[in-house]
Residue, then its C-alpha position, 0 to 999 in steps of 0.5 A: x661714730x653713727x654714719x652721717x645718714x643714720x644721723x640725718x634720718x633721726x635727725x629728719x625723724x625729730x623734725x617731723x615729730x616737732x612739727x607735728x607737735x607744733x602743728x596739734x597745739x596750734x590747732x588746740x590753741x586756735x580754739x582756746x579761750x579763757x574767761x574770768x569773772x571779776x571778783x566782784x562779779x559785776x564784769x565777766x571778760x573772755x580772751x583768745x589765744x593772742x589775749x584778744x578779747x572776744x566777749x565782755x558781759x556785765x552781770x546782774x546790772x551791777x555795772x550801772x551802780x558803780x562810778x565810771x572810774x570804778x567800773x573801768x578799773x575792774x574791766x581792766x583787771x579782769x582783762x588783765x587776769x584773762x590775758x595772764x591765764x591766756x599766757x600761761x596756757x600759751x606757754x604750758x602748751x609750747x614749752x614741753x615742744x621747745x624743751x624737747x627738741x635738742x638745743x643749738x648752743x651758739x646758733x643765733x635764732x634758735x634758742x625761745x625765751x619763752x619767759x621773755x615773751x610772756x613773763x611779764x604778763x604772766x608774772x602780773x597775773x600770778x602777782x594779782x592781776x597787775x594790781x599796781x598799774x590798775x591802782x595807777x590807772x584808777x588814781x588818774x581817772x579820779x584825779x582828772x575827774x577833780x580836775x574837771 
């Protein structure tokens, strides 16, 4: 069995290595962004590392010929895809760090449930950018227009 001092030194070395890796990941993500162009090329959305919209551009005047419900659906779908890609980038950045740290089973608050944190957001992008939720919104907007 190793002396306590040696094990403590190894643990401190691992802690410092993890801190450095997290600091480097934080720095990379601080400047990260994802830009997505809609399928019809009418809207471009850029999001930052927390999914916040940092830019929204309308291309070639195509949006002017779109019905409001159609334009809002395209914006929301493109925004969802951008957020999903950013969530994937955040996961891909931090997951290797968390997996390299020895797991302390039975200690509450130590384990990170990445799928619980970002799973639904990432899954929406992988299954078509949340088309079902975008379709529901479009249906609600059309229904509201019909009631006017």
